[in-house]
DRENTORKE-512111 format. One line per 4 residues: number of its first residue (from 1); their letters; for each residue x, y, z of C-alpha. Coordinates in Angstrom, 1 decimal. Example, Ala and Ser with C-alpha at 12.3 -4.5 7.8 and 13.67 -1.06 7.14 Angstrom:
<rs>
1) as) 12.3,-4.5,7.8  13.7,-1.1,7.1
</rs>
This chain:
<rs>
1) xxxx) 28.6,-34.8,-27.6  30.1,-38.4,-26.3  33.8,-37.5,-27.3  35.3,-35.4,-25.8
5) xxxx) 36.6,-32.5,-28.0  39.0,-32.7,-30.6  38.7,-36.5,-30.4  41.4,-38.3,-30.8
9) xxxx) 44.2,-35.9,-30.3  43.2,-34.6,-27.1  43.2,-38.3,-25.3  45.7,-40.7,-25.1
13) xxxx) 45.7,-43.9,-27.8  44.1,-46.4,-25.7  41.1,-44.3,-25.2  38.7,-45.1,-27.2
17) xxxx) 38.8,-49.0,-25.9  38.4,-48.1,-22.9  34.7,-46.8,-24.6  34.1,-49.7,-25.8
21) xxxx) 35.1,-51.7,-23.5  33.0,-49.5,-20.7  30.1,-49.3,-23.2  29.5,-53.0,-23.3
25) xxxx) 30.1,-53.3,-19.4  27.6,-50.5,-18.6  25.0,-52.3,-21.3  25.2,-55.3,-19.4
29) xxxx) 25.1,-53.5,-16.1  22.1,-52.1,-16.7  20.2,-55.4,-17.7  21.1,-56.7,-15.2
33) xxxx) 19.6,-54.0,-12.9  16.0,-54.3,-14.8  16.1,-58.0,-13.8  17.5,-57.4,-10.2
37) xxxx) 14.8,-55.2,-9.7  12.1,-57.0,-11.1  13.0,-60.1,-9.3  13.4,-58.1,-5.7
41) xxxx) 10.4,-56.4,-5.9  8.8,-60.2,-6.5  10.4,-61.1,-3.7  8.9,-58.7,-1.4
45) xxxx) 4.8,-59.2,-2.8  4.9,-56.1,-5.2  2.2,-57.5,-8.1  1.4,-60.2,-5.8
49) xxxx) -1.5,-58.3,-3.4  1.4,-57.1,-0.6  1.1,-54.8,1.3  3.3,-51.6,-0.5
53) xxxx) 4.0,-49.3,2.8  5.6,-52.1,4.0  7.4,-53.0,0.8  8.6,-49.2,0.5
57) xxxx) 9.8,-49.2,4.3  11.8,-52.0,3.8  13.1,-50.8,0.8  14.6,-47.7,2.6
61) xxxx) 16.1,-50.0,5.3  18.2,-51.8,2.3  19.2,-48.1,0.9  20.2,-47.0,4.4
65) xxxx) 22.4,-50.3,4.4  23.9,-49.8,1.2  24.6,-46.4,2.1  26.6,-46.9,5.7
69) xxxx) 27.9,-49.4,3.6  29.3,-47.3,1.0  31.0,-44.5,3.7  32.6,-47.5,5.6
73) xxxx) 34.7,-48.6,3.1  35.1,-45.6,1.5  36.4,-44.3,5.0  38.5,-47.5,4.6
77) xxxx) 40.0,-47.4,1.2  40.4,-43.6,1.6  43.7,-42.6,-0.6  45.1,-46.1,-1.9
81) xxxx) 42.0,-45.8,-4.7  45.1,-43.4,-6.8  47.6,-46.1,-6.6  45.6,-49.3,-8.4
85) xxxx) 42.7,-47.7,-10.5  42.4,-50.4,-12.4  42.1,-52.8,-9.9  39.1,-51.1,-8.0
89) xxxx) 37.4,-50.3,-11.5  37.6,-53.6,-12.0  36.4,-54.3,-8.4  33.5,-52.3,-9.1
93) xxxx) 32.7,-54.3,-11.9  32.7,-57.5,-10.1  30.9,-56.1,-6.3  28.1,-54.4,-9.3
97) xxxx) 27.5,-58.2,-11.2  27.3,-60.1,-7.6  25.0,-57.4,-6.2  22.6,-58.0,-9.3
101) xxxx) 23.1,-61.5,-8.7  22.2,-61.9,-5.4  19.1,-59.5,-6.3  17.8,-61.8,-9.0
105) xxxx) 18.0,-65.0,-6.6  15.6,-63.3,-3.9  12.6,-65.0,-5.1  13.8,-68.3,-4.5
109) xxxx) 15.1,-67.7,-1.0  12.3,-68.1,1.6  10.2,-65.5,3.3  11.7,-65.4,6.7
113) xxxx) 15.5,-65.9,7.8  16.5,-67.1,11.3  18.9,-64.6,12.6  20.6,-65.4,16.1
117) xxxx) 16.7,-66.3,16.9  15.1,-63.7,15.7  12.7,-64.2,11.5  14.1,-61.4,9.4
121) xxxx) 12.7,-60.9,6.1  14.5,-62.8,3.8  14.1,-59.9,1.0  15.3,-56.9,3.5
125) xxxx) 18.4,-59.6,4.7  19.3,-60.5,0.7  18.1,-56.9,-0.7  20.5,-55.1,2.1
129) xxxx) 23.1,-57.4,1.2  22.6,-56.4,-2.3  22.9,-52.6,-1.5  25.8,-53.2,0.5
133) xxxx) 27.6,-54.6,-2.2  26.3,-52.4,-4.8  27.1,-49.0,-2.1  30.7,-49.8,-2.3
137) xxxx) 30.8,-51.2,-6.0  29.6,-47.4,-6.7  32.6,-46.2,-4.4  35.0,-47.9,-6.0
141) xxxx) 33.8,-46.7,-9.5  33.7,-43.3,-9.2  37.2,-43.4,-7.6  39.2,-45.5,-9.9
145) xxxx) 36.9,-44.0,-13.2  38.5,-40.1,-11.7  41.6,-41.7,-11.8  41.3,-43.1,-15.5
149) xxxx) 39.8,-39.9,-17.0  42.5,-38.5,-15.6  45.1,-40.4,-17.1  43.2,-39.9,-20.7
153) xxxx) 43.0,-36.3,-20.7  45.7,-34.9,-22.9  45.4,-31.1,-23.1  43.7,-30.3,-19.4
157) xxxx) 40.5,-31.4,-20.8  39.6,-33.7,-17.5  36.2,-32.5,-17.1  35.9,-32.7,-20.9
161) xxxx) 36.8,-36.7,-20.5  34.3,-37.0,-17.9  31.3,-35.3,-19.2  31.8,-37.6,-22.3
165) xxxx) 32.4,-40.5,-20.4  29.2,-39.6,-17.9  27.2,-38.8,-21.8  28.4,-42.4,-23.2
169) xxxx) 27.2,-44.2,-19.3  23.6,-42.2,-19.7  23.5,-43.2,-23.6  24.6,-47.0,-22.4
173) xxxx) 22.3,-46.9,-19.9  19.5,-46.5,-21.9  20.1,-48.9,-24.3  20.5,-51.5,-21.8
177) xxxx) 17.3,-50.9,-20.0  15.8,-51.2,-23.2  17.7,-54.4,-23.6  16.6,-55.8,-20.0
181) xxxx) 13.0,-54.7,-20.3  12.5,-56.7,-23.2  15.0,-59.4,-21.7  12.2,-59.7,-19.1
185) xxxx) 9.2,-58.9,-21.2  10.2,-62.6,-22.7  11.5,-64.5,-20.3  8.3,-64.3,-17.7
189) xxxx) 5.9,-62.4,-20.7  5.6,-59.1,-19.1  6.8,-55.9,-18.7  7.3,-53.1,-16.2
</rs>
């Protein structure tokens, strides 16, 4: 279920080490995401009496900024992902961490930021920045992962290696979510 069929004969020798490091990164990334989402919702007032519709509108806007940025990035980088998959895989991990750190610090920001003489809600500005960074990371991760998986497949089993990788990622995501909720409970005293 978690490894390609006929493991270890069906993959290159470095596959298991890659899987172990990726699993660690996925768990810690998911913990970050749980804490970042909680901080983002708190900063916009969810749980503190804010109007849910205003929060929902800002949430949709920040997602739109993230999607548009990801499309622009994918267009700009284009085929260069193939030339240096490792570098883009590292960039994706780093950018996901930056995106989560932006989100985690949102409750510390003032309520409004002046931008060109207009007051912008800090949540919208910071969440959009976080979403844009995360969107770029997602594109870099997916493109690099395809190239990395192709390098491990030995027997025409790219789909099986990718399937195993996705299963591993989902399992580590579930584990990381549980750890993140536990960390949140122990740091601020309430679960989601």
